[in-house]
C-alpha angles and dihedrals in degrees: 000000000000089000100034098048098059090042091054089046090053092054094045093049090049094049097040105039096166091060097046095116095058096034094048095048093046090051092049091052091048091051091050090050090050091052090053090048090053089050089056092048093051092048089054101038108019122227115001133210119193125191109213110231090358092287111116132185136334093028100025140034123277127199117204133192127187134151093287097051091041093058091048090052092048095050090046090052092048097048092037094054092048093049090047090057091045094049093052089056097040104043129064119229095264089060095039091057087066099030099057100053091045094045094048090047088052089049089051090053093048094050092046090049094052092048101041117114099191133060097237094056087048087056092050092049090046091055093049089048093052097046095048091046091052091051091050092052089054090051092090091064125210131099096279094053093044092048091050090047092051091049089049091049093053092047091047093051092047091051091049092049092053091048091050092050090054090047090053091053092051093048091049090051101043106017093232141081097194110118095220093049093046090051089057095046099039117131132174103253134143090255091054092049091049091049091048092051094047096046093044094051091046092051093044088054091054092044090052096230114173124298090021092056098096094110097050106070095051092045093049095042097050100040122089113273094253090052093047088054091052093049095049099037101039119002099061088044090062094065091042089054091055091049090050092050091049091050095046100042115011101036105029091164124176089207111113098200100079092047092048090052092052089047092052091050089049091051091050089049092052093053099035094045092047094051092046092048090053091053097052123110096193121071098221092049089050091053091045093055088044086060090054088053097045093049088061091067090063091061095053085078093065099070091041094046096179126134091249092052093049091049090049091052091048092049090050089050092054095046092045091053091055098039098044094047088052090050094051092047089050089050089051090054092050091047091052092044097052102020090240141051100223106144097214092054102048087125108210097317088158089071097035102038104024096157093051093048090047088054091051092047094048091048088050090055089060094042091053090045100238121164129293098021130105089249089059092054093050095047092044091054091048092047091049092049091050094049093045088053092048090242098136094162092071090050092053092051092050092051092049089049091054091050091052090048090052090050097054095040094050088046089062094043091050093056091045089069097048131080117248120240090241113038119208142191111271126222121226118259119208115249088227090061093051094044093049093054091047094050091052091049091048090050089056088057094044088053087072092056096054097046097124092055095047093044088053090053089056089061094064103121089354097255093184097050098088095054093048090049091052091050092051090049090052092048091050091050 
């Protein structure tokens, strides 16, 4: 249902363009209800494997849900529902006619990606995700948006090609693309290492990890606010999820070098993205570079490779999805309100758009990692894992990243209270748009209060156990 519902919604919105508002929102609600239903099933039954059409692996297609995929589906449903409500208020009908089919197709791809149990279906969902995201970036129109969309398209295709080449090597070596079967047959051979390198680089390109992030800031900055929120909160997380699955299940290597390399790139992303965000004069570009920085935290878990580190990275992913989508929606409100997003000319938005500024500030609390937010829980788990492993360097980088995040967020808040040199007529912003951004930001704070429950959900089928066992085996050797 999580895959079929958004696909049916895509077709209905395409065939009945005058009813897209109602059809799209009904579909979004149905998808969210299905995600909650899957949560209930997994709590009752544990991890689930479903053979599509009754034909399982290796001949057929399997869908698989455990604690990791469940959390990704839940956060996608939460953010997706909020952005759906925001888009209905922000876009006129001529834009909604294009937005809804593309957005629901992207939602289909995300849900299929999180539920796929074989590498080829992950490739298919990754391609659908990339193509629909590119079309959504171009939705704003204009030369800047089209240029950013074309750059994103070329990067997306290159990343998919590298992933597919690695997939071909694995299939040639082991005669299967099913993740469970590959995990049983996996051996350390030159072909496996080549496949690992190709697939990892392709996925890093799509995830926009430094220094492969060059496509992300223009795409985020020139897309409509609702689309920027989707890209930052959900789309880049799809490719990261695949990389995490590969690392945990297909390539459970005891070698430290690949993990150390990913960790170093993550550390560079944290510092580089933070410095670049601090230098920006436009709000959406600042938030885009903040995304580059925050993505780096997720890769600190790879050199640590302990259960606590993986859980910390996942918790950061969830809190980042909520907080960053709230930030982009708040930026969209400010852009509509003033006709621009120049930080130094926000012109007393604290007094004139208090709910929107509150949303930005609350989201910033989670991005910085202040108590009691979800970002604090994720960073605390990562810091604890680093200190328990004696890896103090990673802890120092994370603390510096938080200080940079505090600097660029307080920079925006400071200008929001001051009067611009040149005042201007303001446009009205819908209360729905302000409330949606605020609810997402508030959810990022509440995430810190329900940590025990969410951490328990991550333990369904113990998705992090294999990687930790491989690390312990390598340490013993």
